[in-house]
C-alpha angles and dihedrals in degrees: 000000000000123000113269118207111319141287121254116282102252128215129191102207095143096050091046094051098040111028091163089064099047128053119201109236143159126237120238114261116248120228097214112004117194133178110239100176136353128199103228097173091053091046091054091049090052093049094252118136105241089216089063090063089068094051127106088240092059093045091052092048092050096049106038095254095112108112098168115103091358094251117222117244130176138202107217121227123223141146127217152179105250111196087339097309118112119236111188096200121036114129132147101326094172105013141078135199108231091191147273125286138182122239124215090267091058096252120140120230138182122230109206135179118217116195096021097134143280119323131185087273095056095109093205097317122130094240092232134118127205129229099249098056092042091053088047090056091047092051096044094047092051092047091051092047090052089052089053094248116142109253147151111253139206123244093189147341119222132182118227101210088240130103128239119207115232121138082324135358110290134182112273116233143175127218114213101212131194120201138167082239140322094236108136138179083252090058089060091045090055093047092047091050091055087065095221105132092191092057091047090051092047090051093050092047090049091051090049093048092049102040110013106028091159087073097052097101097035117117090216093044096132094054088044089049088057091050092048094051090046089053094050095045092048089052092046096050090046088056090051092051093048092060098036095250119162115196094197099204110051094169116152090252087062095054114095127212088218093059095244125140107247140180105027100203119143092356123145144162120254115247097191124033105253123138090211093061113135125169103165113108091213096050095082094155096047093242091148099038117149095260094046096057096095094050092045090051089055090048091051091049089053087060088051090050091053091059092052098050096097089051097046092056136007088237106047089211088067090055096057097079098050092042091050091048090053092050093048088061092062097091091051093047092047091048091051093053093044094049092045088053093048091049089056091048090051092053095250121146095171132052126229136164110283097035092109091052091048091055095042092049092051092054090047089051092050090050093048093050093038093234130164114259100214100045092042093052091047090051091063089086088054089058089057088052089058102264124134108241096182100247096118119192093006091070090054090056090046092050089053091050093049090058088068089061092069089211130135120256089247092053092049092050090050091052092048095049092047091054103038118064125217099202130048129156098281110207097235092049092048091053092048092048095048094046091052093045094052088050089055103264114111096174096099091045092050092048093050091046090053092053099045093047088058097041099159099045114091114213131189121264093013100104093121090063089061098049124094114238131226105233090163130238092290096060110132136179125210138212094227094225 
């Protein structure tokens, strides 16, 4: 197949500035690379010709088979607290940064390969990924993007023609990921542990330039960087909670400085409102349960704050008080974002005393009755059409509150249906789609992808996509490593 158009023009600003945090490496060659799925809408947004994604040149670039021009690639170094225990050297054990590129809007992006082979950070792993987990990350990222939640996204998934050994041999695959950056809390932990203040400062300045350029000339920019990341993470986790999303592995190496959701491993959406919900097979103690996500986010941000102390003040002891003050604001910031989100989902455009209680009491009612969050919230518009949605006295209180909006019933219904999705990646449907895809049939995956990337648009004969499943108490999700 001939080359179509051209690939992005890659830069390597991060590796040039911080060679101690990026190791030059080569991807494993793939014996029989094949494109499984390409993200044409994302490609168009990024200024990449979708036709190029189907070319031999793209396939070679995505799998490590490209010999021409000997492209630079880097395994990124980072540390991290994994389930609360500190690991000083994690890094990209099975991934490589191809480079950064600029889209037509002037925004900088990373292009990253996940599953491209062992690197010096592999820690005994085989460096491979398998098709099911890579398609899961593709699906989840696209669903989150369609819901308006900040996320990394996949440009493509390719199979390598090689097998990866898990419980049984499985098709090897590579996820071609796009992110605003791959800077993590763990990146700062690694840089801080090196003890080179100049490198830590260079990293912080790079993060500011890339994600918070308005802070670049500020004398207190490192404290304000902390505040800015706290703000974005509080907003992000509130968005997760509002749709019942459970990340599953909220280690500090999976917390981005940009505020994007990253590394969709054993993630899932909650079917029944229960703060103790855990699906991840490796989260045996429930550290990252649905209801614990806000407090864990604050804990992770405290680890970020620790790395910034020598930058916030010449004497790190003087930085403890302002950093602590910033961290202590997290619950209030999170609460503000969550309640603002709930107000939108309740059709409220104004704020009055009692709104917080109305939202809190609804969640408590859903928990008590073991109801599904997404379908219940969507049913609120049915109540305005005169249907009983089974929420009893709470709906009477809500009706009284809606009268203060001074909006027509049609306008309120429009607000509700614009804010409350119908379709999310239901766990049972995800498992069915991935099982079929690994067996060679992508039809269920494609159909589910179509629904979750148009989450607010009801279509005929698609009721089963909107219904929660009953995977049973033993349902578990896996990282795929």
